[in-house]
N, CA, C and O of each residue as an XYZ file, in Angstrom:
904
protein
N      17.207     11.309      0.668
C      15.826     11.073      0.811
C      15.264     11.575      2.322
O      15.892     11.349      3.356
N      14.189     12.176      2.285
C      13.669     12.525      3.540
C      13.083     11.515      4.313
O      12.520     10.581      3.742
N      13.147     11.583      5.715
C      12.614     10.521      6.596
C      11.106     10.429      6.396
O      10.518      9.398      6.721
N      10.460     11.468      5.874
C       9.076     11.437      5.460
C       8.508     10.618      4.388
O       7.306     10.526      4.142
N       9.481     10.018      3.756
C       9.281      9.123      2.497
C       8.215      8.112      2.942
O       8.476      7.281      3.812
N       7.107      8.175      2.392
C       6.103      7.086      2.634
C       6.431      5.741      1.862
O       6.862      5.626      0.715
N       6.109      4.728      2.802
C       6.458      3.432      2.141
C       5.273      2.412      2.160
O       4.509      2.293      3.118
N       5.207      1.767      1.126
C       3.807      1.013      0.885
C       4.287     -0.377      0.503
O       4.927     -0.544     -0.535
N       3.974     -1.423      1.363
C       4.335     -2.769      0.995
C       3.057     -3.345      0.397
O       2.017     -3.339      1.055
N       3.113     -3.844     -0.835
C       1.954     -4.576     -1.561
C       2.307     -6.141     -1.610
O       3.331     -6.590     -2.125
N       1.383     -6.841     -1.045
C       1.598     -8.439     -0.838
C       1.453     -9.151     -2.091
O       0.727     -8.655     -2.953
N       2.062    -10.275     -2.312
C       1.871    -11.086     -3.233
C       2.549    -12.443     -2.891
O       3.729    -12.714     -3.117
N       1.605    -13.272     -2.300
C       2.006    -14.595     -1.604
C       2.404    -15.562     -2.677
O       3.076    -16.526     -2.311
N       2.090    -15.453     -3.963
C       2.473    -16.282     -5.044
C       4.109    -16.360     -5.277
O       4.646    -17.303     -5.859
N       4.765    -15.305     -4.773
C       6.182    -15.106     -5.077
C       6.941    -15.952     -3.989
O       8.151    -16.168     -4.061
N       6.159    -16.399     -3.007
C       6.956    -17.157     -2.013
C       6.978    -18.662     -2.385
O       6.099    -19.108     -3.123
N       7.914    -19.419     -1.916
C       7.978    -20.864     -2.235
C       7.097    -21.789     -1.318
O       6.657    -21.450     -0.219
N       6.910    -22.964     -1.905
C       6.105    -23.962     -1.025
C       4.753    -24.092     -1.426
O       4.285    -23.527     -2.415
N       4.043    -24.930     -0.563
C       2.595    -25.045     -0.818
C       1.870    -23.728     -0.345
O       2.451    -22.704      0.015
N       0.509    -23.919     -0.405
C      -0.296    -22.730     -0.106
C      -0.151    -22.456      1.490
O      -0.004    -21.287      1.847
N      -0.183    -23.411      2.387
C      -0.019    -23.079      3.757
C       1.370    -22.412      4.024
O       1.516    -21.480      4.815
N       2.461    -23.023      3.229
C       3.819    -22.320      3.466
C       3.893    -20.849      2.877
O       4.660    -20.019      3.366
N       3.121    -20.584      1.881
C       3.182    -19.386      1.259
C       2.413    -18.328      2.223
O       2.813    -17.169      2.335
N       1.341    -18.799      2.868
C       0.434    -17.939      3.745
C       1.431    -17.616      4.911
O       1.579    -16.454      5.289
N       2.037    -18.546      5.412
C       2.893    -18.383      6.645
C       4.102    -17.353      6.375
O       4.464    -16.551      7.237
N       4.679    -17.446      5.137
C       5.584    -16.595      4.749
C       5.012    -15.153      4.641
O       5.622    -14.181      5.088
N       3.898    -15.076      4.069
C       3.262    -13.736      3.692
C       2.972    -13.033      5.041
O       3.222    -11.830      5.121
N       2.447    -13.714      6.139
C       2.109    -13.213      7.409
C       3.279    -12.792      8.293
O       3.229    -11.980      9.216
N       4.360    -13.489      7.854
C       5.718    -13.276      8.442
C       6.303    -11.854      7.874
O       6.893    -11.027      8.569
N       6.057    -11.747      6.634
C       6.530    -10.653      6.013
C       5.703     -9.366      6.350
O       6.217     -8.248      6.383
N       4.379     -9.616      6.597
C       3.491     -8.588      7.107
C       3.952     -8.040      8.478
O       4.063     -6.829      8.669
N       4.243     -9.053      9.517
C       4.873     -8.658     10.683
C       6.109     -8.001     10.625
O       6.365     -7.118     11.444
N       6.976     -8.353      9.677
C       8.381     -7.717      9.498
C       8.144     -6.274      8.978
O       8.870     -5.383      9.417
N       7.166     -5.980      8.061
C       6.817     -4.672      7.648
C       6.284     -3.720      8.695
O       6.579     -2.527      8.757
N       5.387     -4.433      9.596
C       4.949     -3.548     10.671
C       6.076     -3.150     11.710
O       6.134     -2.024     12.204
N       6.908     -4.102     11.981
C       7.982     -3.894     12.956
C       8.873     -2.913     12.216
O       9.407     -2.103     12.973
N       9.140     -2.790     11.055
C      10.062     -1.827     10.345
C       9.396     -0.497     10.082
O       9.999      0.382      9.467
N       8.121     -0.323     10.551
C       7.475      1.052     10.440
C       7.134      1.406      9.080
O       7.106      2.581      8.714
N       6.859      0.381      8.281
C       6.292      0.734      6.934
C       5.002      1.367      7.158
O       4.234      0.983      8.040
N       4.743      2.380      6.331
C       3.477      3.157      6.615
C       2.112      2.392      6.244
O       1.139      2.417      6.998
N       2.123      1.765      5.117
C       0.968      1.083      4.618
C       1.294     -0.404      4.143
O       2.392     -0.728      3.690
N       0.293     -1.207      4.287
C       0.472     -2.481      3.745
C      -0.842     -2.868      3.053
O      -1.938     -2.848      3.612
N      -0.634     -3.200      1.855
C      -1.857     -3.437      1.026
C      -2.033     -5.111      0.982
O      -1.168     -5.778      0.414
N      -3.086     -5.693      1.549
C      -3.361     -7.124      1.221
C      -3.930     -7.222     -0.175
O      -5.070     -6.824     -0.416
N      -3.123     -7.762     -1.119
C      -3.568     -7.820     -2.414
C      -3.516     -9.151     -2.960
O      -2.774     -9.441     -3.898
N      -4.302     -9.979     -2.385
C      -4.289    -11.374     -2.853
C      -5.582    -11.794     -3.740
O      -6.451    -12.538     -3.286
N      -5.623    -11.283     -4.965
C      -6.775    -11.231     -5.703
C      -7.463    -12.594     -6.169
O      -8.603    -12.702     -6.620
N      -6.620    -13.513     -5.985
C      -7.111    -14.990     -6.540
C      -7.859    -15.617     -5.410
O      -8.522    -16.607     -5.720
N      -7.885    -15.227     -4.120
C      -8.659    -15.836     -3.128
C     -10.042    -15.503     -3.241
O     -10.389    -14.470     -3.814
N     -10.929    -16.371     -2.691
C     -12.276    -16.137     -2.529
C     -12.486    -15.142     -1.492
O     -11.561    -14.897     -0.718
N     -13.649    -14.516     -1.385
C     -14.131    -13.568     -0.298
C     -13.705    -14.206      0.983
O     -12.935    -13.611      1.737
N     -14.183    -15.416      1.266
C     -14.160    -16.053      2.549
C     -12.548    -16.409      2.866
O     -12.152    -16.365      4.031
N     -11.730    -16.728      1.878
C     -10.361    -17.016      2.145
C      -9.673    -15.604      2.390
O      -8.775    -15.501      3.226
N     -10.095    -14.562      1.674
C      -9.333    -13.342      1.796
C      -9.720    -12.764      3.344
O      -8.891    -12.157      4.021
N     -10.969    -13.017      3.759
C     -11.392    -12.407      5.090
C     -10.537    -13.102      6.090
O      -9.933    -12.461      6.950
N     -10.464    -14.532      5.990
C      -9.630    -15.254      6.964
C      -8.138    -14.653      7.027
O      -7.631    -14.394      8.119
N      -7.531    -14.464      5.952
C      -6.119    -14.045      5.847
C      -5.936    -12.696      6.373
O      -4.950    -12.376      7.037
N      -7.030    -11.792      6.030
C      -7.036    -10.534      6.522
C      -7.155    -10.264      7.924
O      -6.530     -9.368      8.491
N      -8.032    -11.117      8.529
C      -8.132    -11.177     10.107
C      -6.816    -11.507     10.788
O      -6.454    -10.990     11.845
N      -6.115    -12.429     10.084
C      -4.712    -12.808     10.732
C      -3.690    -11.655     10.444
O      -2.781    -11.459     11.250
N      -3.793    -11.015      9.503
C      -3.015     -9.892      9.177
C      -3.267     -8.748     10.194
O      -2.298     -8.172     10.689
N      -4.457     -8.422     10.501
C      -4.881     -7.490     11.418
C      -4.361     -7.849     12.763
O      -3.817     -7.024     13.495
N      -4.536     -9.070     13.066
C      -4.183     -9.588     14.588
C      -2.589     -9.451     14.605
O      -2.078     -9.036     15.645
N      -1.853     -9.744     13.626
C      -0.310     -9.619     13.625
C       0.103     -8.127     13.725
O       1.077     -7.816     14.411
N      -0.566     -7.268     13.105
C      -0.100     -5.845     13.179
C      -0.482     -5.299     14.508
O       0.284     -4.500     15.046
N      -1.647     -5.667     15.121
C      -2.036     -5.075     16.377
C      -1.425     -5.724     17.535
O      -1.479     -5.152     18.624
N      -0.792     -6.969     17.402
C      -0.017     -7.476     18.446
C       1.383     -7.121     18.506
O       2.127     -7.492     19.414
N       1.779     -6.312     17.416
C       3.087     -5.746     17.463
C       3.113     -4.654     18.373
O       2.258     -3.770     18.304
N       4.206     -4.639     19.392
C       4.414     -3.538     20.192
C       4.376     -2.098     19.506
O       3.840     -1.132     20.050
N       4.943     -2.052     18.366
C       5.102     -0.796     17.797
C       3.801     -0.296     17.067
O       3.749      0.868     16.672
N       2.755     -1.162     16.885
C       1.638     -0.921     16.139
C       0.358     -1.177     16.922
O      -0.728     -0.991     16.374
N       0.440     -1.588     18.152
C      -0.744     -1.899     18.890
C      -1.779     -0.915     19.153
O      -2.977     -1.198     19.163
N      -1.268      0.337     19.382
C      -2.022      1.415     19.824
C      -2.486      2.261     18.495
O      -1.676      2.886     17.810
N      -3.834      2.206     18.228
C      -4.123      2.765     16.835
C      -3.774      4.186     16.697
O      -3.392      4.594     15.600
N      -3.863      4.930     17.643
C      -3.446      6.295     17.543
C      -2.196      6.562     17.277
O      -1.904      7.559     16.616
N      -1.239      5.684     17.767
C       0.270      5.936     17.691
C       0.880      5.015     16.606
O       1.911      5.419     16.069
N       0.400      3.908     16.247
C       0.950      3.140     15.300
C       1.266      3.538     13.907
O       0.500      4.330     13.359
N       2.276      3.100     13.280
C       2.512      3.602     11.882
C       1.801      2.672     10.910
O       1.040      3.203     10.101
N       1.942      1.460     10.889
C       1.435      0.708      9.857
C       0.009      0.692      9.793
O      -0.632      0.513     10.828
N      -0.619      0.875      8.580
C      -1.979      0.786      8.365
C      -2.275     -0.292      7.241
O      -1.683     -0.295      6.162
N      -3.235     -1.194      7.594
C      -3.574     -2.219      6.617
C      -4.656     -1.873      5.771
O      -5.725     -1.553      6.292
N      -4.509     -1.896      4.334
C      -5.468     -1.548      3.560
C      -5.806     -3.123      2.716
O      -4.985     -4.024      2.547
N      -7.090     -3.117      2.323
C      -7.638     -4.334      1.688
C      -7.867     -3.933      0.285
O      -8.585     -2.964      0.036
N      -7.230     -4.707     -0.759
C      -7.431     -4.349     -2.172
C      -8.794     -4.445     -2.565
O      -9.333     -5.552     -2.579
N      -9.497     -3.284     -2.928
C     -10.908     -3.376     -3.596
C     -11.972     -3.755     -2.704
O     -13.054     -3.223     -2.954
N     -11.926     -4.617     -1.634
C     -12.990     -5.223     -0.945
C     -13.201     -4.298      0.383
O     -12.532     -4.449      1.405
N     -14.241     -3.304      0.222
C     -14.572     -2.389      1.335
C     -15.293     -3.331      2.280
O     -15.112     -3.092      3.474
N     -16.066     -4.341      1.979
C     -16.789     -5.084      2.799
C     -15.961     -5.934      3.698
O     -16.317     -6.166      4.853
N     -14.820     -6.419      3.164
C     -13.867     -7.147      3.978
C     -13.121     -6.354      4.979
O     -12.830     -6.772      6.099
N     -12.829     -5.194      4.515
C     -11.900     -4.227      5.199
C     -12.751     -3.767      6.353
O     -12.176     -3.529      7.416
N     -14.132     -3.605      6.261
C     -14.888     -3.255      7.431
C     -15.060     -4.575      8.294
O     -14.884     -4.472      9.508
N     -15.380     -5.766      7.773
C     -15.520     -6.950      8.524
C     -14.448     -7.280      9.439
O     -14.699     -7.745     10.551
N     -13.148     -7.046      8.994
C     -12.078     -7.364      9.883
C     -11.399     -6.181     10.544
O     -10.279     -6.296     11.041
N     -11.993     -5.185     10.548
C     -11.277     -3.949     11.233
C     -10.093     -3.358     10.517
O      -9.259     -2.709     11.147
N      -9.996     -3.555      9.261
C      -8.686     -3.030      8.631
C      -8.777     -1.504      8.591
O      -9.815     -0.949      8.949
N      -7.759     -0.842      8.183
C      -7.748      0.686      8.304
C      -8.178      1.320      7.038
O      -8.276      2.547      7.021
N      -8.454      0.611      5.943
C      -8.954      1.296      4.790
C      -8.956      0.289      3.487
O      -8.864     -0.931      3.625
N      -9.056      0.849      2.379
C      -9.111      0.097      1.204
C      -8.075      0.644      0.170
O      -7.680      1.808      0.240
N      -7.642     -0.236     -0.800
C      -6.901      0.379     -2.163
C      -7.841      0.044     -3.168
O      -8.284     -1.098     -3.285
N      -8.151      0.951     -3.867
C      -8.934      0.921     -5.013
C      -8.471      0.778     -6.507
O      -7.558      1.538     -6.831
N      -8.892      0.033     -7.348
C      -8.398      0.009     -8.814
C      -8.752      1.386     -9.320
O      -9.501      2.167     -8.734
N      -8.153      1.602    -10.442
C      -8.440      2.872    -11.228
C     -10.024      2.850    -11.835
O     -10.599      3.896    -12.137
N     -10.591      1.640    -11.960
C     -11.831      1.651    -12.531
C     -12.809      1.050    -11.448
O     -13.830      0.462    -11.805
N     -12.483      1.205    -10.141
C     -13.187      0.764     -8.991
C     -14.292      1.781     -8.546
O     -14.384      2.845     -9.158
N     -15.120      1.502     -7.521
C     -15.979      2.673     -6.995
C     -15.190      3.688     -6.569
O     -13.990      3.485     -6.389
N     -15.719      4.839     -6.365
C     -15.015      6.069     -5.983
C     -14.766      6.097     -4.486
O     -15.511      5.549     -3.674
N     -13.623      6.800     -4.164
C     -13.343      6.952     -2.743
C     -14.542      7.629     -1.895
O     -14.743      7.364     -0.709
N     -15.299      8.524     -2.645
C     -16.395      9.138     -1.817
C     -17.554      8.049     -1.683
O     -18.365      8.173     -0.765
N     -17.638      7.099     -2.481
C     -18.586      6.054     -2.293
C     -18.208      5.162     -1.148
O     -19.051      4.719     -0.369
N     -16.922      4.907     -1.059
C     -16.312      4.055     -0.073
C     -16.641      4.786      1.270
O     -17.171      4.149      2.180
N     -16.350      6.058      1.405
C     -16.523      6.849      2.682
C     -17.947      6.705      3.074
O     -18.219      6.448      4.247
N     -18.916      6.858      2.143
C     -20.554      6.722      2.412
C     -20.675      5.391      3.243
O     -21.052      5.387      4.415
N     -20.304      4.192      2.498
C     -20.383      2.881      3.012
C     -19.749      2.924      4.440
O     -20.427      2.606      5.417
N     -18.576      3.277      4.547
C     -17.837      3.208      5.877
C     -18.462      3.999      6.938
O     -18.474      3.584      8.097
N     -19.054      5.273      6.553
C     -19.932      5.890      7.650
C     -21.095      5.182      8.084
O     -21.476      5.387      9.236
N     -21.707      4.403      7.377
C     -22.951      3.694      7.619
C     -22.603      2.512      8.287
O     -23.356      2.164      9.196
N     -21.487      1.722      7.996
C     -21.390      0.463      8.548
C     -20.179      0.447      9.554
O     -20.066     -0.574     10.232
N     -19.306      1.406      9.724
C     -18.291      1.430     10.542
C     -18.432      2.169     11.858
O     -17.430      2.446     12.517
N     -19.593      2.477     12.236
C     -19.827      3.337     13.282
C     -19.449      2.578     14.556
O     -19.840      1.426     14.739
N     -18.680      3.238     15.439
C     -18.504      2.611     16.840
C     -17.062      2.196     17.110
O     -16.677      2.081     18.274
N     -16.312      1.985     16.157
C     -14.960      1.638     16.432
C     -14.077      2.886     15.924
O     -14.231      3.412     14.822
N     -13.029      3.325     16.993
C     -12.255      4.507     16.466
C     -11.355      4.266     15.299
O     -10.984      5.196     14.583
N     -11.013      3.067     15.109
C     -10.132      2.645     13.940
C     -10.959      2.872     12.603
O     -10.390      3.062     11.528
N     -12.337      2.840     12.742
C     -12.976      2.907     11.355
C     -13.742      4.211     11.098
O     -14.562      4.358     10.191
N     -13.359      5.212     12.062
C     -13.998      6.599     11.793
C     -13.808      7.048     10.515
O     -14.749      7.482      9.851
N     -12.527      6.980     10.042
C     -12.227      7.597      8.633
C     -11.354      6.608      7.905
O     -10.210      6.427      8.323
N     -11.770      5.988      6.910
C     -10.814      4.983      6.283
C      -9.706      5.741      5.482
O      -9.774      6.892      5.051
N      -8.723      4.900      5.378
C      -7.435      5.537      4.557
C      -7.904      4.844      3.104
O      -8.125      3.639      2.980
N      -7.997      5.680      2.195
C      -8.195      5.237      0.772
C      -7.105      5.707     -0.273
O      -6.807      6.873     -0.533
N      -6.601      4.616     -0.787
C      -5.536      4.654     -1.867
C      -6.175      4.347     -3.290
O      -7.081      3.516     -3.360
N      -5.751      4.957     -4.343
C      -6.197      4.541     -5.417
C      -4.967      4.262     -6.536
O      -3.943      4.942     -6.604
N      -5.262      3.215     -7.320
C      -4.153      2.960     -8.497
C      -4.453      3.941     -9.515
O      -5.623      4.195     -9.801
N      -3.475      4.512    -10.084
C      -3.492      5.425    -11.178
C      -2.602      5.225    -12.293
O      -1.453      4.916    -11.978
N      -2.857      5.328    -13.513
C      -2.064      5.132    -14.506
C      -1.758      6.219    -15.409
O      -0.762      6.221    -16.131
N      -2.718      7.249    -15.361
C      -2.474      8.478    -16.230
C      -2.698      9.684    -15.341
O      -3.064      9.584    -14.170
N      -2.461     10.824    -15.956
C      -2.649     12.082    -15.292
C      -4.125     12.282    -14.900
O      -4.416     12.784    -13.815
N      -5.045     11.891    -15.781
C      -6.493     12.139    -15.621
C      -6.936     11.191    -14.395
O      -7.767     11.600    -13.585
N      -6.355      9.910    -14.282
C      -6.686      9.048    -13.052
C      -6.384      9.807    -11.878
O      -7.194      9.832    -10.951
N      -5.156     10.512    -11.816
C      -4.748     11.215    -10.639
C      -5.671     12.382    -10.290
O      -6.000     12.605     -9.125
N      -6.027     13.021    -11.186
C      -6.982     14.235    -10.998
C      -8.415     13.775    -10.431
O      -9.106     14.385     -9.615
N      -8.695     12.546    -11.065
C     -10.024     11.993    -10.542
C      -9.907     11.628     -9.140
O     -10.769     12.001     -8.345
N      -8.805     10.854     -8.730
C      -8.645     10.386     -7.515
C      -8.491     11.627     -6.410
O      -8.876     11.541     -5.245
N      -7.948     12.623     -6.913
C      -7.831     13.782     -6.040
C      -9.198     14.399     -5.676
O      -9.557     14.711     -4.541
N      -9.936     14.532     -6.870
C     -11.406     15.105     -6.638
C     -12.391     14.271     -6.007
O     -13.430     14.706     -5.510
N     -12.031     13.012     -6.038
C     -12.968     12.034     -5.328
C     -12.668     11.896     -3.840
O     -13.441     11.302     -3.087
N     -11.527     12.459     -3.429
C     -11.167     12.349     -1.868
C     -10.336     11.371     -1.601
O     -10.358     10.973     -0.436
N      -9.423     10.731     -2.514
C      -8.567      9.724     -2.108
C      -7.492     10.328     -1.178
O      -7.100     11.481     -1.354
N      -7.021      9.550     -0.194
C      -6.078     10.026      0.626
C      -4.645     10.070     -0.107
O      -3.855     10.980      0.145
N      -4.373      9.145     -0.939
C      -3.095      9.090     -1.798
C      -3.318      8.336     -3.025
O      -4.249      7.540     -3.155
N      -2.361      8.624     -4.018
C      -2.565      7.664     -5.209
C      -1.265      7.007     -5.432
O      -0.203      7.478     -5.023
N      -1.377      5.888     -6.103
C      -0.214      5.071     -6.466
C      -0.184      5.118     -7.983
O      -1.134      4.697     -8.643
N       0.970      5.661     -8.568
C       1.069      5.799     -9.908
C       2.009      4.694    -10.420
O       3.072      4.416     -9.864
N       1.514      4.058    -11.572
C       2.285      2.828    -12.136
C       1.894      2.677    -13.589
O       0.923      3.234    -14.102
N       2.871      1.747    -14.295
C       4.089      1.540    -13.720
C       5.132      2.561    -14.188
O       5.097      3.035    -15.323
N       5.988      2.858    -13.350
C       7.018      3.941    -13.514
C       8.117      3.466    -14.400
O       8.519      4.066    -15.396
N       8.594      2.260    -13.915
C       9.694      1.600    -14.744
C       9.452      0.356    -15.517
O       9.824      0.215    -16.682
N       8.738     -0.650    -14.746
C       8.302     -1.788    -15.563
C       7.234     -2.526    -14.855
O       7.107     -2.531    -13.630
N       6.475     -3.149    -15.691
C       5.360     -4.126    -15.358
C       5.176     -5.032    -16.472
O       5.060     -4.649    -17.636
N       5.151     -6.268    -16.089
C       4.906     -7.282    -17.410
C       3.683     -7.028    -18.035
O       2.643     -6.960    -17.381
N       3.722     -6.874    -19.320
C       2.572     -6.577    -20.181
C       2.091     -5.134    -20.298
O       1.033     -4.856    -20.863
N       2.905     -4.211    -19.742
C       2.568     -2.831    -19.800
C       3.661     -1.892    -20.174
O       4.807     -2.087    -19.767
N       3.378     -0.964    -20.869
C       4.347     -0.036    -21.101
C       4.785      1.026    -19.979
O       3.955      1.798    -19.498
N       6.067      1.026    -19.608
C       6.389      1.893    -18.471
C       6.098      3.428    -18.785
O       6.466      3.968    -19.828
N       5.407      4.062    -17.785
C       5.195      5.498    -17.952
C       6.231      6.293    -17.900
O       6.135      7.287    -18.620
N       7.363      6.166    -17.177
C       8.395      6.930    -17.107
C       8.441      8.061    -16.070
O       7.411      8.428    -15.504
N       9.657      8.619    -15.820
C       9.699      9.586    -14.898
C       9.076     10.847    -15.115
O       8.697     11.516    -14.154
N       8.921     11.268    -16.397
C       8.305     12.481    -16.919
C       6.861     12.354    -16.462
O       6.342     13.207    -15.742
N       6.229     11.281    -16.888
C       4.824     11.177    -16.505
C       4.595     11.189    -14.876
O       3.613     11.755    -14.393
N       5.512     10.564    -14.119
C       5.403     10.561    -12.824
C       5.557     12.043    -12.158
O       4.877     12.421    -11.204
N       6.492     12.770    -12.770
C       6.605     14.208    -12.478
C       5.269     14.871    -12.562
O       4.879     15.578    -11.633
N       4.555     14.677    -13.628
C       3.384     15.322    -14.014
C       2.251     14.895    -13.052
O       1.454     15.731    -12.626
N       2.189     13.658    -12.733
C       1.334     13.078    -11.878
C       1.425     13.672    -10.390
O       0.432     13.887     -9.695
N       2.655     13.892    -10.025
C       2.939     14.476     -8.598
C       2.631     15.982     -8.364
O       2.890     16.538     -7.296
N       2.083     16.584     -9.389
C       1.751     17.896     -9.386
C       0.278     18.005     -8.552
O      -0.197     19.065     -8.147
N      -0.251     16.853     -8.412
C      -1.589     16.716     -7.668
C      -1.346     17.183     -6.168
O      -0.232     17.249     -5.650
N      -2.402     17.459     -5.620
C      -2.439     18.053     -4.305
C      -2.431     16.860     -3.232
O      -2.300     17.102     -2.033
N      -2.576     15.591     -3.721
C      -2.625     14.383     -2.768
C      -1.313     13.777     -3.089
O      -0.768     13.970     -4.176
N      -0.773     13.000     -2.097
C       0.622     12.445     -2.181
C       0.423     11.413     -3.229
O      -0.647     10.811     -3.329
N       1.451     11.194     -4.024
C       1.504     10.298     -5.118
C       2.873      9.341     -4.967
O       4.021      9.785     -4.963
N       2.549      8.121     -4.861
C       3.709      7.225     -4.663
C       3.953      6.418     -5.845
O       3.001      6.048     -6.532
N       5.109      6.125     -6.129
C       5.727      5.510     -7.383
C       5.775      3.917     -7.160
O       6.308      3.365     -6.197
N       5.197      3.356     -8.103
C       5.296      1.753     -8.207
C       5.733      1.366     -9.606
O       5.624      2.093    -10.593
N       6.220      0.193     -9.583
C       6.663     -0.509    -10.916
C       8.047     -0.519    -11.263
O       8.496      0.328    -12.035
N       8.847     -1.514    -10.695
C      10.067     -1.766    -11.021
C      11.052     -0.800    -10.210
O      12.206     -0.627    -10.600
N      10.545     -0.178     -9.065
C      11.218      0.478     -8.251
C      12.167     -0.171     -7.418
O      11.773     -1.094     -6.706
N      13.576      0.239     -7.399
C      14.598     -0.483     -6.751
C      15.247      0.571     -5.834
O      14.883      1.746     -5.799
N      16.272      0.030     -5.072
C      17.006      1.019     -4.107
C      17.919      1.827     -5.088
O      18.360      2.917     -4.724
N      18.203      1.336     -6.282
C      18.997      2.230     -7.065
C      18.298      3.402     -7.793
O      18.869      4.448     -8.099
N      16.968      3.105     -8.042
C      16.223      4.081     -8.869
C      15.273      4.948     -8.052
O      14.728      5.928     -8.559
N      15.081      4.593     -6.812
C      14.141      5.077     -5.889
C      14.261      6.748     -5.800
O      13.304      7.522     -5.803
N      15.468      7.051     -5.734
C      15.860      8.355     -5.662
C      15.305      9.331     -6.679
O      14.864     10.449     -6.410
N      15.376      8.804     -7.820
C      14.874      9.441     -9.061
C      13.329      9.603     -8.897
O      12.795     10.611     -9.357
N      12.712      8.803     -8.362
C      11.204      8.922     -8.164
C      10.857     10.000     -7.184
O       9.924     10.782     -7.367
N      11.610     10.013     -6.177
C      11.421     11.138     -5.159
C      11.746     12.515     -5.674
O      11.084     13.505     -5.365
N      12.825     12.539     -6.497
C      13.320     13.626     -7.074
C      12.182     14.106     -8.056
O      12.105     15.314     -8.284
N      11.376     13.314     -8.597
C      10.399     13.814     -9.569
C       9.179     14.198     -8.803
O       8.187     14.580     -9.424
N       9.176     14.125     -7.463
C       8.102     14.526     -6.678
C       7.288     13.607     -5.889
O       6.455     13.986     -5.066
N       7.594     12.190     -6.206
C       6.751     11.377     -5.395
C       6.954     11.373     -3.907
O       8.074     11.544     -3.425
N       5.897     11.182     -3.183
C       5.791     11.224     -1.778
C       6.395     10.078     -1.194
O       6.822     10.157     -0.042
N       6.490      8.948     -1.888
C       7.076      7.680     -1.424
C       7.061      6.638     -2.451
O       6.829      6.924     -3.625
N       7.306      5.404     -2.052
C       7.480      4.277     -2.774
C       6.690      3.125     -2.308
O       6.658      2.712     -1.148
N       5.992      2.597     -3.421
C       5.219      1.358     -3.360
C       5.807      0.217     -4.082
O       6.220      0.375     -5.231
N       5.874     -0.944     -3.475
C       6.502     -1.966     -4.069
C       5.980     -3.427     -3.540
O       5.373     -3.526     -2.474
N       6.246     -4.460     -4.309
C       6.049     -5.739     -3.876
C       7.469     -6.405     -3.688
O       7.890     -6.686     -2.566
N       8.185     -6.641     -4.843
C       9.530     -7.284     -4.752
C      10.348     -6.576     -3.836
O      10.962     -7.227     -2.991
N      10.451     -5.321     -3.876
C      11.506     -4.508     -3.147
C      11.343     -5.021     -1.611
O      12.316     -5.272     -0.900
N      10.145     -5.131     -1.237
C      10.032     -5.597      0.219
C      10.022     -7.077      0.393
O      10.590     -7.578      1.363
N       9.405     -7.804     -0.498
C       9.449     -9.218     -0.317
C      10.703     -9.999     -0.570
O      10.835    -11.150     -0.154
N      11.599     -9.382     -1.235
C      12.837    -10.060     -1.639
C      14.028     -9.663     -0.693
O      15.151    -10.159     -0.786
N      13.693     -8.808      0.136
C      14.951     -8.098      0.809
C      14.321     -7.971      2.289
O      13.110     -7.981      2.511
N      15.302     -7.853      3.241
C      15.119     -7.637      4.648
C      14.399     -6.102      4.754
O      14.982     -5.057      4.466
N      13.181     -6.196      5.170
C      12.490     -4.926      5.109
C      13.060     -3.655      6.056
O      12.905     -2.468      5.769
N      13.682     -4.114      7.125
C      14.376     -3.065      7.838
C      15.363     -2.353      7.120
O      15.509     -1.137      7.239
N      16.130     -3.154      6.287
C      17.255     -2.625      5.490
C      16.644     -1.612      4.445
O      17.044     -0.460      4.278
N      15.679     -2.185      3.815
C      15.011     -1.328      2.774
C      14.560     -0.009      3.294
O      14.796      1.028      2.674
N      13.856     -0.035      4.528
C      13.396      1.138      5.189
C      14.464      2.252      5.525
O      14.318      3.464      5.370
N      15.550      1.597      6.010
C      16.671      2.372      6.490
C      17.345      3.034      5.226
O      17.667      4.222      5.247
N      17.546      2.233      4.134
C      18.074      2.911      3.006
C      17.232      4.050      2.479
O      17.695      5.161      2.221
N      15.858      3.674      2.323
C      15.140      4.827      1.627
C      14.962      6.108      2.574
O      14.938      7.234      2.077
N      14.849      5.921      3.810
C      14.613      6.942      4.729
C      15.784      7.774      5.247
O      15.681      8.913      5.704
N      17.097      6.949      5.099
C      18.254      7.554      5.535
C      19.364      7.980      4.440
O      20.572      8.045      4.669
N      18.710      8.267      3.165
C      19.431      8.711      2.129
C      20.623      7.729      1.752
O      21.702      8.219      1.418
N      20.478      6.575      1.792
C      21.433      5.508      1.439
C      21.310      4.786      0.230
O      22.123      3.894     -0.017
N      20.337      5.077     -0.605
C      20.279      4.388     -1.838
C      21.348      4.945     -2.869
O      21.841      6.065     -2.730
N      21.643      4.171     -3.814
C      22.737      4.432     -4.708
C      22.219      5.527     -5.476
O      21.021      5.652     -5.731
N      23.210      6.403     -5.883
C      22.756      7.538     -6.851
C      22.721      7.221     -8.325
O      22.370      8.081     -9.133
């Protein structure tokens, strides 16, 4: 696997043990771990929170990433924090962009809002915009609307959904924008996703249930199982 393999950690604090304060602490620790391990993107995807709760958590996540010696300088740092669906919160906390649902507003609309509300801060000049896609048509729409990259899912598994499979992923990866594979991706099957043309791997459990440094090393140094 190439060192250029893009890695995208998607958060889900509900998978951590303990009460709500404990889960939040665990989540923020994982975000710090991901930033330290040079994961490319981190999506704050805590959809059950109120807007105010999400904003508070997002501010803490931004602070943690920017306090990291490897990520403190915006121009040189690797990790980019995206907020799921909420452009307003991304702007309010100084995040790097947003991750949009397949049925969300378009990337072009986000850029219009961003250009009007994000003037003045270098980190806000151009948001990073990712889009969830489930079909080839979704991919084409994301591409034409100016998304920076797409996340295609579910490739292998997702509760309540039929897996798309590697053939559908391969077709999706014909797009001109990078396409990341999501849905049941493990260290054992990640290579097949990249062989199908995926620019990288997006995951929740792969990062949350393992030491992220080890996952990054495996995926970028061709150490996954064949």
